[in-house]
N, C-alpha and C positions, 0 to 999 in steps of 0.2 A: 632504480639505483639509489643508494644511500651515500651521503657525504660523511666520511669518517676521517678525522684528523686532516681535514682540508682536501681530501682526495676522494673522488667518486669510487664507490665500492659496490659490490653485488649484494643482493638480498641474502642475508645470513640467518643462521639459527636464532641469533639474538633478536632479529627483526620479527621472526615468527613468534618468539616468546612474548611479544607485545600484544598478541591476540587476546582481547579482553573476554573473559568468560562471564556468564551471568552472575555467578557468585562474587567475582571480583568487582563488578559494577555495583552490586548491591552493597558491598562492604564500604564503598567509597561514596555512596549517595544516600541521602535521607529519602524517605518514601515520596514526599511531594516533589523532590527534584527528579526522581526516576519517572514518576507519572508525567511530569511536565516535559521531560526529554523525549519520552517514547509515546506520549499521548495515550498511555494505557497504564493502569496500576500493575504492580508486580504480580499479584495473583492472577490477573488476566493473561499476562505474558506467559506465566508458567502453564496455565491451562491451555493456551494456544500451542505452546511448545509440545505439550504432551500429545496433541493431535497431529502435528506435522513433522515430528522428529524423524520418523521412519522415511518419509519422503525426501528429507534433506540429507540423508546419509549417503556418502559416496565411498567407493572402494579406497581404503587407505593406501594400498600399495600403488594404485594408479596415481593418487594424489601426491604421494612421495616422489614418484618419478617425474611428475609434471612441474610441481612448484616447490618441492622440498619438504613439505609436511601437509597433512590433511587439514582442511578447515572444518572445525567441529560444527555440528548442526545448530547448536545454540548461537554460535557466532554468526552463522548465516542469517538466522532469524533476527538477532539483535541489530545487525547492521542494516537489514532491510526495513525493520520497523523504524529505526532512526531516520533512514532515508525518506520513508513515507511521511515522517513527522517534520520534514523540512531540512534535514541534515545534508550538507554538501558531500557529494561522492568522494571528492579528493580528501576531505578531512576524515571521512570514515575509513578510507583506505589506510591512512596514517594511524588512526586510533586503534584499529583492529589488526594492523599488520598484514593487510591484504593487498595483493597486486591488483591492477586494473582489471585484468582478465578474470581473476578469481572473484572480484567484487561483483561484476555484472553477471557472471555465470551463477553465483550464489543468489543474487537479487532476483533474477527471473525464475530460478528454481524455487525460491521461497514463495514468490507471488503465485506461481502455478499451484504450489502445494496448498496455499491458503484458499485459493479459489476452488480447488477440487474438494477440499475437506469441509469448507464452509460455504456452500453455494447460497447465493442470494435469490430468493424467489418471492414473487408477489402472490400470496395465496388469496383466492377469492372464496374460500370456504366460509360459510356464514359464521361459524364459531370463531375463526381467526379474525374476521373483520370486526365482530363484536368485541373481541378482546382488545384489538387495536383502538377502536373507538372509546372503549372504557378507559384506556390509558390516557387519551387526550382529555376525557371528561374529568379525570382525577387531577390533571395539571391545571385546568381552568374551569372553574365551576360557573359556566355560562352556557345557555342553550345554543349559542352559535357554534359551539365546538362539540356538540353531542353526537354528531354523525361524521366526524372527521376520521378517515382511515389512513391518512398519510400526509406529510408535509413535503411539498415539491420545491426543488430549486435547481438552477443550472450553474455550471462551472466551466470555465475555459481552462483546459489542461494543456500547457505548452508542449510542443513537440517540434522536431526539425521539419523542414519543408520536404514533403514526400517527393520521390522521384517519379518521373512519368511512367516508369515501369510498375510503380506501386499504386498510383492513382491517376485517373485520366485528366483531372483538373486540379493540379497542385495549388493553384492560387486560391482555391476555395477554402484552404486552411488558414489564409491570412485574415486576421481579425482587425476590427476597428481599434483595438488597443495596441496594435503595432507588433504583433508576433504571431507565429503559426501555432495553431492549437486544435484540439478536439473540443466539440461542444458536448459536455457530459450532463445528462439529465438524471437526477436521483430522487428517490422517495424515501423518507425516513419515518419511523414510527415515533410514538411518544417517548420512548427510551433513547431516542437519537440513534437508533440502529438502522442501517440501510436495509430496505426490503425490496428495492429495485434500483438498477443502474442501467442506463443506456448510453453507449458510446458509438452511435451509428452515424453521427453527423460531423462534418468539418466545422471549424470555428466560425466561418462567416455566416452560418445558418442561424436565424433568429431562434431564441428560446422557445417561442410558441410553436414554431414549425418543428423544431427538434423534438419537443414533447409530443406533438401530434403524430410523429412517426414512431413513437414508443408505444408498446402494447398496453401499459396501464390505462391510457386514455380510452382505448377501445373497450377495456374490461369494465371501466367505471361508468361509462355513459349509459 
């Protein structure tokens, strides 16, 4: 609901008209502001959009009947990228003129499209490992980094407490930092691009154990 002239009102066409397109955002932001806001330069966003646009398309007639107007694929992508960069969901709903239901539907649709079109894999082919090691050698000219094929780190990604129907031991997600989370283990190459991600453990599991349960350790030993 919107407040108009001091009275609550329904979502209207004027609200939908606030849906920001990529061109509109670019016109109102300089390049470094766009990159800082979305954690990606404009060219990379356009390249990503070209690969996922078809997966983000929805039947406009169905969208018209459900929420008044269709949400363009580029709006789905932009709001999802900004959310991944740290934007608050409520602020993004207002910025792009999206209802709560449409926001989360578009968010998960976009995340699935990105994962399906840009799979992350840890290649053990000799040529790929040599190329990754060369990238690290170029960044630091020291013999200690001549055989590095990935930089490993862990991250606690906050989540709600799971229900008993979803996980047998919900308390396992409670972390020493005072919130429920997943323990995410990731490996990046010299270009800071992820080449492996594991989300197999709840937040209370130590990083060393979580990484030990991930496949890269078995492949690299």
